[in-house]
DRENDO-1510 file (C-alpha; in Angstrom, 1 decimal, always signed):
<recs>
REC; n; res; u; v; w
REC; 1; MET; +21.6; +8.1; -1.1 .
REC; 2; ASN; +21.3; +7.5; +2.4 .
REC; 3; ASN; +21.2; +3.9; +4.0 .
REC; 4; ALA; +17.3; +3.4; +3.8 .
REC; 5; LYS; +17.1; +4.1; +0.1 .
REC; 6; LYS; +19.8; +1.0; -0.3 .
REC; 7; ARG; +18.3; -2.2; -0.8 .
REC; 8; ILE; +19.7; -5.7; +0.6 .
REC; 9; LEU; +18.5; -9.0; -0.2 .
REC; 10; VAL; +19.1; -11.4; +2.4 .
REC; 11; VAL; +18.5; -15.5; +1.7 .
REC; 12; ASP; +18.6; -17.7; +4.6 .
REC; 13; ASP; +15.6; -21.3; +5.2 .
REC; 14; GLU; +15.9; -20.6; +9.0 .
REC; 15; PRO; +13.2; -18.1; +9.9 .
REC; 16; ASP; +15.3; -17.3; +13.3 .
REC; 17; ILE; +18.6; -16.1; +11.5 .
REC; 18; LEU; +16.1; -14.3; +8.5 .
REC; 19; GLN; +14.1; -12.5; +11.4 .
REC; 20; LEU; +17.6; -11.4; +12.5 .
REC; 21; LEU; +19.6; -10.5; +9.8 .
REC; 22; ASP; +16.4; -8.6; +9.1 .
REC; 23; ILE; +16.2; -6.7; +12.2 .
REC; 24; SER; +20.0; -5.7; +12.5 .
REC; 25; LEU; +20.2; -4.3; +9.2 .
REC; 26; THR; +16.8; -2.4; +9.3 .
REC; 27; ARG; +18.3; -1.0; +12.3 .
REC; 28; MET; +21.7; +0.3; +10.6 .
REC; 29; GLY; +19.2; +1.8; +8.3 .
REC; 30; PHE; +18.7; -0.6; +5.0 .
REC; 31; SER; +15.7; -1.8; +3.1 .
REC; 32; VAL; +16.0; -5.4; +3.5 .
REC; 33; PHE; +14.1; -7.7; +1.5 .
REC; 34; LYS; +14.0; -11.8; +2.4 .
REC; 35; ALA; +13.7; -15.1; +0.8 .
REC; 36; GLU; +13.9; -18.4; +1.8 .
REC; 37; SER; +15.0; -20.0; -1.1 .
REC; 38; VAL; +17.8; -19.8; -4.8 .
REC; 39; GLY; +14.1; -19.9; -6.1 .
REC; 40; ALA; +12.5; -16.9; -4.0 .
REC; 41; ALA; +15.8; -14.9; -4.5 .
REC; 42; LYS; +15.4; -15.5; -8.2 .
REC; 43; TYR; +11.8; -14.2; -8.1 .
REC; 44; GLN; +12.9; -11.1; -5.7 .
REC; 45; LEU; +15.9; -10.4; -8.1 .
REC; 46; SER; +13.2; -10.4; -11.4 .
REC; 47; LYS; +11.7; -7.5; -9.6 .
REC; 48; TYR; +13.5; -5.2; -7.8 .
REC; 49; SER; +17.5; -4.0; -8.2 .
REC; 50; PHE; +19.7; -4.7; -5.1 .
REC; 51; HIS; +22.9; -3.0; -3.7 .
REC; 52; LEU; +24.0; -6.1; -1.6 .
REC; 53; CYS; +22.9; -9.4; -1.4 .
REC; 54; LEU; +23.6; -11.9; +1.6 .
REC; 55; THR; +22.9; -15.8; +1.5 .
REC; 56; ASP; +23.1; -18.4; +3.3 .
REC; 57; PHE; +25.3; -21.8; +1.2 .
REC; 58; LYS; +22.9; -24.4; +1.9 .
REC; 59; LEU; +19.4; -23.5; +0.9 .
REC; 60; PRO; +16.2; -26.2; +0.5 .
REC; 61; ASP; +16.7; -25.9; -3.6 .
REC; 62; GLY; +20.1; -25.1; -4.4 .
REC; 63; LEU; +23.7; -24.2; -2.9 .
REC; 64; GLY; +24.6; -20.4; -2.0 .
REC; 65; SER; +27.3; -20.7; -4.9 .
REC; 66; ASP; +24.7; -21.4; -7.3 .
REC; 67; LEU; +22.7; -18.1; -6.3 .
REC; 68; VAL; +26.3; -16.5; -6.7 .
REC; 69; ALA; +27.0; -17.9; -10.6 .
REC; 70; PHE; +23.8; -17.1; -11.1 .
REC; 71; THR; +24.1; -13.3; -10.1 .
REC; 72; GLN; +27.3; -13.3; -11.7 .
REC; 73; GLU; +25.7; -14.0; -14.9 .
REC; 74; HIS; +22.6; -11.9; -14.5 .
REC; 75; HIS; +23.2; -9.0; -12.0 .
REC; 76; PRO; +26.9; -8.4; -12.3 .
REC; 77; GLN; +26.8; -5.3; -10.5 .
REC; 78; MET; +25.5; -6.6; -7.4 .
REC; 79; PRO; +28.2; -7.9; -5.0 .
REC; 80; ILE; +27.1; -10.9; -3.0 .
REC; 81; ALA; +28.7; -12.7; +0.2 .
REC; 82; VAL; +28.0; -16.1; +1.9 .
REC; 83; ILE; +27.6; -16.6; +5.5 .
REC; 84; THR; +27.1; -20.1; +6.3 .
REC; 85; ALA; +27.2; -22.9; +9.0 .
REC; 86; PHE; +29.1; -25.3; +7.0 .
REC; 87; GLY; +31.8; -24.0; +5.4 .
REC; 88; THR; +34.8; -25.8; +4.6 .
REC; 89; ILE; +38.1; -24.3; +2.8 .
REC; 90; ASN; +36.8; -26.1; -0.5 .
REC; 91; HIS; +33.6; -24.5; +0.1 .
REC; 92; ALA; +35.0; -20.9; +0.3 .
REC; 93; VAL; +37.2; -21.3; -2.6 .
REC; 94; ASP; +34.3; -22.5; -4.9 .
REC; 95; THR; +32.0; -19.6; -4.0 .
REC; 96; LEU; +34.7; -16.9; -4.0 .
REC; 97; LYS; +35.9; -18.4; -7.3 .
REC; 98; ARG; +32.3; -18.0; -8.6 .
REC; 99; GLY; +32.1; -14.4; -8.0 .
REC; 100; ALA; +31.3; -13.5; -4.2 .
REC; 101; TYR; +33.1; -11.0; -2.3 .
REC; 102; ASP; +33.4; -12.5; +1.1 .
REC; 103; PHE; +32.8; -16.4; +2.6 .
REC; 104; ILE; +32.1; -16.0; +6.6 .
REC; 105; THR; +31.2; -18.8; +9.0 .
REC; 106; LYS; +28.2; -18.3; +11.1 .
REC; 107; PRO; +27.8; -17.2; +14.1 .
REC; 108; ILE; +28.7; -13.8; +13.1 .
REC; 109; SER; +28.5; -10.9; +15.1 .
REC; 110; LEU; +26.7; -7.0; +14.6 .
REC; 111; GLU; +30.3; -5.5; +14.1 .
REC; 112; THR; +31.4; -8.7; +11.5 .
REC; 113; LEU; +27.8; -8.3; +9.5 .
REC; 114; ARG; +28.7; -4.0; +9.7 .
REC; 115; ASN; +32.2; -4.7; +8.2 .
REC; 116; LEU; +30.7; -7.0; +5.5 .
REC; 117; VAL; +27.9; -5.0; +4.3 .
REC; 118; ILE; +29.9; -1.7; +4.3 .
REC; 119; THR; +32.5; -3.7; +1.9 .
REC; 120; GLY; +29.9; -4.7; -0.2 .
REC; 121; LEU; +28.5; -1.1; -0.4 .
REC; 122; GLN; +31.5; +0.1; -1.5 .
REC; 123; LEU; +31.9; -2.8; -4.1 .
REC; 124; ASN; +28.9; -1.6; -5.4 .
REC; 125; GLN; +29.8; +2.0; -5.4 .
REC; 126; PRO; +31.9; +2.0; -8.1 .
REC; 127; GLN; +29.6; +1.0; -10.8 .
REC; 128; LYS; +26.9; +3.9; -9.3 .
REC; 129; VAL; +29.4; +6.6; -9.6 .
REC; 130; ASP; +30.2; +5.5; -13.3 .
REC; 131; GLN; +26.6; +6.0; -14.4 .
REC; 132; PRO; +26.2; +8.9; -16.2 .
REC; 133; GLN; +24.1; +11.8; -14.5 .
REC; 134; HIS; +21.6; +11.8; -16.7 .
REC; 135; LEU; +19.9; +8.6; -16.5 .
REC; 136; LEU; +16.7; +7.8; -14.1 .
REC; 137; ASP; +16.5; +7.5; -10.6 .
REC; 138; ALA; +17.7; +3.8; -9.9 .
REC; 139; GLN; +16.0; +3.4; -7.1 .
REC; 140; VAL; +13.1; +3.5; -9.0 .
REC; 141; PRO; +13.0; -0.3; -10.0 .
REC; 142; TYR; +10.8; +0.5; -13.3 .
REC; 143; PHE; +13.3; +3.5; -14.0 .
REC; 144; ASP; +16.4; +1.4; -13.3 .
REC; 145; SER; +15.1; -1.7; -15.9 .
REC; 146; LEU; +15.1; +1.2; -18.3 .
REC; 147; ASN; +18.5; +2.5; -17.3 .
REC; 148; SER; +19.8; -0.7; -18.0 .
REC; 149; GLN; +18.1; -0.5; -21.4 .
REC; 150; VAL; +19.2; +2.9; -21.9 .
REC; 151; LEU; +23.0; +1.6; -21.5 .
REC; 152; LYS; +22.5; -1.2; -23.3 .
REC; 153; TYR; +21.8; +0.1; -26.6 .
REC; 154; ALA; +23.4; +3.6; -26.2 .
REC; 155; GLU; +27.1; +1.5; -25.9 .
REC; 156; SER; +26.0; -1.1; -28.8 .
REC; 157; GLY; +25.0; +1.9; -31.3 .
REC; 158; VAL; +22.0; -0.3; -32.7 .
REC; 159; PRO; +19.2; +0.7; -34.2 .
REC; 160; THR; +16.2; +0.5; -31.4 .
REC; 161; LEU; +12.5; +0.7; -31.2 .
REC; 162; ILE; +10.8; +2.1; -28.3 .
REC; 163; PHE; +7.3; +1.4; -27.8 .
REC; 164; GLY; +4.7; +2.5; -25.5 .
REC; 165; GLN; +1.7; +4.8; -25.1 .
REC; 166; LEU; +1.2; +8.1; -25.2 .
REC; 167; GLY; +3.2; +9.9; -22.4 .
REC; 168; SER; +5.1; +7.1; -21.5 .
REC; 169; TRP; +8.6; +8.9; -22.1 .
REC; 170; LYS; +9.8; +7.4; -25.1 .
REC; 171; GLU; +11.5; +10.7; -26.3 .
REC; 172; GLU; +13.3; +11.2; -23.2 .
REC; 173; LEU; +14.7; +7.8; -23.4 .
REC; 174; ALA; +15.8; +8.9; -26.6 .
REC; 175; HIS; +17.4; +11.4; -25.7 .
REC; 176; LEU; +19.2; +9.1; -22.4 .
REC; 177; ILE; +20.3; +6.8; -25.2 .
REC; 178; HIS; +21.9; +9.7; -27.1 .
REC; 179; LYS; +23.4; +11.1; -24.4 .
REC; 180; ASN; +25.2; +8.2; -23.2 .
REC; 181; SER; +26.2; +7.1; -26.4 .
REC; 182; ARG; +29.2; +7.8; -28.7 .
REC; 183; GLN; +27.3; +10.4; -30.7 .
REC; 184; HIS; +26.7; +12.6; -27.2 .
REC; 185; ASP; +29.0; +15.3; -28.8 .
REC; 186; LYS; +27.0; +15.3; -31.8 .
REC; 187; PRO; +23.3; +17.0; -32.7 .
REC; 188; ILE; +20.0; +14.4; -32.0 .
REC; 189; THR; +17.3; +15.0; -34.5 .
REC; 190; PHE; +13.8; +14.3; -34.3 .
REC; 191; ILE; +12.0; +13.8; -37.8 .
REC; 192; ASP; +8.2; +13.0; -37.3 .
REC; 193; CYS; +7.3; +11.3; -40.6 .
REC; 194; GLU; +3.4; +12.7; -40.1 .
REC; 195; GLN; +5.0; +15.9; -40.9 .
REC; 196; GLU; +4.5; +16.8; -44.9 .
REC; 197; ASP; +7.7; +17.2; -46.9 .
REC; 198; VAL; +9.5; +15.6; -43.9 .
REC; 199; ASP; +13.5; +15.3; -44.7 .
REC; 200; LEU; +14.0; +11.5; -43.9 .
REC; 201; ILE; +17.7; +11.8; -44.4 .
REC; 202; PRO; +18.6; +14.7; -42.3 .
REC; 203; ASP; +22.6; +16.3; -43.5 .
REC; 204; ASN; +24.1; +15.9; -40.1 .
REC; 205; SER; +25.5; +12.9; -37.9 .
REC; 206; GLY; +24.6; +11.8; -34.3 .
REC; 207; THR; +21.3; +10.1; -33.7 .
REC; 208; TRP; +18.1; +10.1; -35.6 .
REC; 209; VAL; +15.1; +9.8; -34.1 .
REC; 210; TYR; +12.2; +9.1; -36.3 .
REC; 211; ALA; +8.6; +9.5; -35.1 .
REC; 212; ASN; +5.3; +8.3; -36.7 .
REC; 213; MET; +7.4; +5.9; -38.8 .
REC; 214; GLU; +4.1; +3.9; -39.8 .
REC; 215; ILE; +2.5; +6.6; -41.3 .
REC; 216; LEU; +5.0; +6.5; -44.2 .
REC; 217; SER; +4.4; +4.8; -47.7 .
REC; 218; THR; +5.9; +1.9; -49.3 .
REC; 219; GLU; +7.8; +4.3; -51.6 .
REC; 220; GLN; +8.9; +6.3; -48.6 .
REC; 221; GLN; +10.0; +3.0; -46.7 .
REC; 222; THR; +11.8; +1.6; -49.5 .
REC; 223; TYR; +13.4; +4.8; -49.8 .
REC; 224; LEU; +14.8; +5.4; -46.4 .
REC; 225; LEU; +15.8; +1.7; -46.2 .
REC; 226; LYS; +18.0; +2.3; -49.1 .
REC; 227; GLN; +19.6; +5.9; -48.2 .
REC; 228; LEU; +20.1; +4.0; -44.4 .
REC; 229; LYS; +22.0; +1.3; -45.8 .
REC; 230; THR; +24.1; +3.6; -48.3 .
REC; 231; LEU; +25.3; +6.3; -45.6 .
REC; 232; SER; +29.0; +6.7; -45.6 .
REC; 233; HIS; +28.4; +7.9; -41.9 .
REC; 234; GLU; +26.8; +5.5; -39.2 .
REC; 235; PRO; +24.0; +7.9; -37.2 .
REC; 236; HIS; +22.3; +5.9; -34.7 .
REC; 237; ILE; +18.8; +5.1; -35.6 .
REC; 238; LEU; +16.0; +5.1; -32.7 .
REC; 239; VAL; +12.4; +4.8; -33.5 .
REC; 240; THR; +9.3; +5.8; -31.1 .
REC; 241; THR; +5.8; +4.4; -31.9 .
REC; 242; ASN; +2.7; +4.6; -29.9 .
REC; 243; TRP; +2.1; +1.2; -31.2 .
REC; 244; SER; +2.6; -1.5; -29.0 .
REC; 245; PRO; +5.2; -4.4; -30.4 .
REC; 246; GLU; +2.9; -6.8; -31.8 .
REC; 247; GLU; +1.1; -4.0; -33.8 .
REC; 248; PHE; +4.3; -2.3; -35.5 .
REC; 249; LYS; +5.7; -5.7; -36.7 .
REC; 250; HIS; +2.5; -7.4; -37.9 .
REC; 251; SER; +1.0; -4.5; -39.1 .
REC; 252; LEU; +0.8; -4.6; -43.0 .
REC; 253; GLY; +1.8; -0.8; -43.2 .
REC; 254; ILE; +5.5; -1.9; -42.1 .
REC; 255; LYS; +7.8; -3.2; -44.8 .
REC; 256; LYS; +9.7; -6.1; -43.3 .
REC; 257; THR; +13.0; -5.3; -44.9 .
REC; 258; LEU; +12.7; -1.9; -43.1 .
REC; 259; LEU; +11.5; -3.5; -39.6 .
REC; 260; ARG; +14.3; -6.3; -39.9 .
REC; 261; TYR; +16.8; -3.3; -40.1 .
REC; 262; LEU; +15.6; -1.4; -37.2 .
REC; 263; ALA; +14.0; -4.2; -34.7 .
REC; 264; VAL; +17.8; -4.8; -33.5 .
REC; 265; GLY; +16.7; -2.8; -30.1 .
REC; 266; GLU; +13.7; -2.8; -28.3 .
REC; 267; ILE; +12.3; -1.1; -25.4 .
REC; 268; GLU; +9.1; -1.3; -24.5 .
REC; 269; THR; +7.8; +1.3; -22.1 .
REC; 270; LYS; +4.8; +0.5; -19.5 .
REC; 271; PRO; +1.8; +2.5; -18.6 .
REC; 272; LEU; +1.6; +4.2; -15.4 .
REC; 273; LEU; -1.5; +1.8; -14.7 .
REC; 274; LEU; +0.6; -1.2; -14.3 .
REC; 275; LEU; +3.1; +0.6; -11.9 .
REC; 276; LYS; +0.8; +0.9; -9.1 .
REC; 277; GLN; +2.8; -1.2; -6.8 .
REC; 278; GLN; +5.9; +1.6; -7.7 .
REC; 279; LEU; +3.6; +4.3; -7.9 .
REC; 280; SER; +4.8; +5.7; -4.0 .
REC; 281; ALA; +8.5; +5.2; -5.4 .
REC; 282; ILE; +7.8; +6.8; -8.7 .
REC; 283; CYS; +5.9; +9.9; -7.2 .
REC; 284; GLU; +9.2; +10.5; -4.7 .
REC; 285; SER; +11.6; +10.3; -7.3 .
REC; 286; ARG; +9.8; +12.9; -9.7 .
REC; 287; LEU; +9.1; +15.4; -6.6 .
REC; 288; GLU; +12.6; +15.2; -5.6 .
REC; 289; SER; +13.6; +16.0; -9.7 .
REC; 290; LEU; +10.9; +18.8; -9.4 .
REC; 291; ALA; +12.9; +20.4; -5.9 .
REC; 292; LYS; +16.1; +20.4; -7.5 .
REC; 293; LYS; +15.1; +21.9; -11.0 .
REC; 294; TRP; +13.5; +24.7; -8.7 .
REC; 295; GLN; +16.5; +24.4; -5.9 .
REC; 296; LYS; +13.8; +24.0; -3.0 .
REC; 297; VAL; +13.3; +21.4; -0.5 .
REC; 298; PRO; +11.0; +18.3; -1.9 .
REC; 299; CYS; +7.6; +18.4; -1.3 .
REC; 300; LYS; +6.0; +14.9; +0.8 .
REC; 301; LEU; +3.0; +13.1; -0.5 .
REC; 302; HIS; +0.0; +12.9; +2.4 .
REC; 303; PRO; -1.4; +9.5; +2.6 .
REC; 304; GLY; -4.8; +10.9; +1.3 .
REC; 305; ALA; -3.1; +12.3; -1.8 .
REC; 306; MET; -1.4; +8.9; -2.5 .
REC; 307; ALA; -4.3; +7.2; -2.0 .
REC; 308; LYS; -6.3; +9.8; -4.7 .
REC; 309; LEU; -3.5; +9.0; -7.2 .
REC; 310; ARG; -3.8; +5.5; -6.7 .
REC; 311; SER; -7.3; +5.4; -7.3 .
REC; 312; TYR; -6.5; +7.1; -11.1 .
REC; 313; ASP; -5.6; +5.4; -13.9 .
REC; 314; PHE; -3.3; +8.0; -15.7 .
REC; 315; PRO; -3.9; +7.8; -19.3 .
REC; 316; GLY; -1.6; +10.6; -19.7 .
REC; 317; ASN; +1.3; +8.0; -18.0 .
REC; 318; LEU; +4.3; +9.6; -16.6 .
REC; 319; LYS; +3.8; +12.9; -18.5 .
REC; 320; GLU; +0.5; +13.5; -16.8 .
REC; 321; LEU; +2.1; +12.6; -13.1 .
REC; 322; ASP; +4.3; +15.1; -14.0 .
REC; 323; LEU; +1.5; +17.8; -14.9 .
REC; 324; ILE; -0.2; +16.9; -11.6 .
REC; 325; LEU; +2.8; +16.6; -9.3 .
REC; 326; SER; +4.2; +20.2; -10.9 .
REC; 327; LYS; +0.9; +21.7; -9.9 .
REC; 328; ALA; +0.4; +20.2; -6.4 .
REC; 329; ALA; +4.2; +21.2; -5.7 .
REC; 330; ILE; +3.6; +24.9; -6.6 .
REC; 331; ASN; +0.1; +24.8; -4.9 .
REC; 332; CYS; +0.5; +23.1; -1.4 .
REC; 333; GLU; +1.3; +24.6; +1.7 .
REC; 334; ASN; +4.2; +23.7; +4.4 .
REC; 335; GLN; +5.9; +21.3; +1.3 .
REC; 336; LEU; +3.0; +19.0; +2.2 .
REC; 337; ILE; +0.6; +17.5; -0.7 .
REC; 338; ARG; -2.4; +17.1; +0.2 .
REC; 339; GLU; -6.0; +15.3; -1.1 .
REC; 340; ASP; -7.3; +18.6; -2.3 .
REC; 341; ASP; -4.0; +19.8; -4.2 .
REC; 342; ILE; -4.7; +16.8; -6.3 .
REC; 343; GLU; -5.9; +18.1; -9.5 .
REC; 344; LEU; -7.0; +15.7; -11.8 .
REC; 345; ASP; -9.3; +17.1; -14.1 .
REC; 346; ASN; -8.3; +19.1; -17.3 .
REC; 347; THR; -4.8; +17.7; -17.7 .
REC; 348; GLY; -5.1; +17.2; -21.1 .
REC; 349; PHE; -5.3; +13.8; -21.7 .
REC; 350; GLN; -8.1; +11.5; -22.5 .
REC; 351; PRO; -8.9; +8.1; -20.8 .
REC; 352; HIS; -7.8; +5.2; -23.6 .
REC; 353; LEU; -11.2; +3.8; -22.7 .
REC; 354; ASP; -14.4; +5.4; -21.6 .
REC; 355; GLY; -18.2; +6.6; -22.7 .
REC; 356; THR; -16.7; +8.7; -25.8 .
REC; 357; ARG; -14.1; +6.2; -26.8 .
REC; 358; ASN; -15.1; +2.4; -26.0 .
REC; 359; LEU; -13.6; -0.7; -27.2 .
REC; 360; GLU; -15.7; -0.7; -30.4 .
REC; 361; LYS; -14.5; +2.2; -31.4 .
REC; 362; TYR; -10.7; +1.4; -30.6 .
REC; 363; ILE; -11.1; -1.6; -32.2 .
REC; 364; GLU; -12.6; +0.7; -35.2 .
REC; 365; ASP; -9.6; +2.8; -35.4 .
REC; 366; ILE; -7.1; +0.1; -36.1 .
REC; 367; GLU; -9.7; -1.7; -38.6 .
REC; 368; ILE; -9.5; +1.6; -40.3 .
REC; 369; ARG; -5.4; +2.3; -39.5 .
REC; 370; GLU; -4.8; -1.2; -41.4 .
REC; 371; ILE; -7.6; -1.4; -44.3 .
REC; 372; ASN; -5.7; +1.8; -45.6 .
REC; 373; ASN; -2.4; +0.2; -45.0 .
REC; 374; ALA; -3.5; -2.5; -47.1 .
REC; 375; LEU; -5.1; -0.1; -49.8 .
REC; 376; ALA; -2.1; +1.7; -50.2 .
REC; 377; LYS; +0.2; -1.1; -50.4 .
REC; 378; THR; -2.2; -3.1; -53.2 .
REC; 379; ASN; -2.2; +0.6; -55.5 .
REC; 380; ASN; -6.2; +0.2; -54.1 .
REC; 381; ASN; -6.8; -2.9; -55.5 .
REC; 382; LYS; -9.0; -4.4; -53.0 .
REC; 383; THR; -8.9; -8.2; -53.9 .
REC; 384; LYS; -5.7; -8.0; -52.9 .
REC; 385; ALA; -5.8; -5.8; -50.1 .
REC; 386; ALA; -8.9; -8.4; -48.6 .
REC; 387; GLU; -6.3; -11.3; -49.5 .
REC; 388; LEU; -3.2; -9.4; -47.5 .
REC; 389; LEU; -6.1; -8.8; -44.6 .
REC; 390; GLY; -7.3; -12.6; -44.7 .
REC; 391; ILE; -10.7; -11.9; -45.4 .
REC; 392; SER; -13.3; -11.7; -48.4 .
REC; 393; PHE; -13.7; -9.2; -51.3 .
REC; 394; ARG; -17.3; -9.0; -49.7 .
REC; 395; ALA; -16.3; -8.3; -45.9 .
REC; 396; LEU; -13.5; -5.4; -47.3 .
REC; 397; ARG; -16.2; -4.1; -49.3 .
REC; 398; TYR; -18.8; -4.0; -46.3 .
REC; 399; LYS; -15.8; -2.6; -44.0 .
REC; 400; ILE; -15.2; +0.5; -46.2 .
REC; 401; LYS; -18.4; +1.5; -46.4 .
REC; 402; LYS; -19.3; +0.7; -43.1 .
REC; 403; LEU; -16.2; +2.8; -41.5 .
REC; 404; GLY; -16.4; +5.5; -44.0 .
REC; 405; ILE; -12.8; +4.6; -45.5 .
REC; 406; GLU; -11.9; +6.2; -48.8 .
REC; 407; PRO; -9.1; +4.6; -50.7 .
</recs>
């Protein structure tokens, strides 16, 4: 990784010092982010991951040592050093005890700054080296946050729900969890509950990934839960669903006992529409991955091509982006993807809401699903189904007729 991809957070309430550090570190090739208080630093840390943090000791809303303690708890892999004009032995001892790797008094020379940064990045490096090569590009903040969750649930081995829209890499995340878990030397088995006569309990151990679990009948869910609890071995159970957490957890079609067993770990992927601020970094990461796969020089995106991508809503999310970039990278000239190389038509993904699938139709689909769930749960007893749904019998009968539902 070159310096330009290494992010350093600088925290100081003196604009001149902040600007000086910004200029010095930028000239060294680093990407510099600035904050003027503890609160502003915490906000930056909530948005991005950093390779290093340099903070002043006295800040308007607290001490640099408080920020050190915060980062040790919430961002333990990020080295942090304190630079101050008010240094004392007691301050230094307290700050180092809290987890800072160095405590330096101002003024600071360019050479001292350089050595301070190099030392901190060397402390950061082992964690990066230790991370398995299978993980997503950690230089994209969204991918980095997914990596953290993947490693957490891979190490713990707890049942995990992976929520997300179509094309948001739920299956890829399941693969990553498996590869980084204690089960990595065993098979990963994908079980599509939508298939008829599907075997809900495979013969092998390893990682079991259930898709479309929400369509299982109450009897099937009861059977599945009983079998999972009485297994002689412990497979790692993962569940992928296109439903949102709210839809899945509150659906009448999901047994609460099964949900409590499964919902120990949760990962919610984001639609690409909400990641437009990171789209440039995501595209760069995907193009680098394609180049590595094809053993070619990575393509670059012309500003016009980037603008065209930013104007698109990506109903197919990351899978659709990969398809668009793959076509563009193959067809472009001189490794530069121009606006005309970006084809947004006929990608195979339909908008979530458009002229053919509007909000009313979307809501109808949810109503049909939940009414069918309630009828299945009550053996087609409309009175009990209406009670489950929280509507009157008359309203249920009207909706069944209107929506063309066949009990």
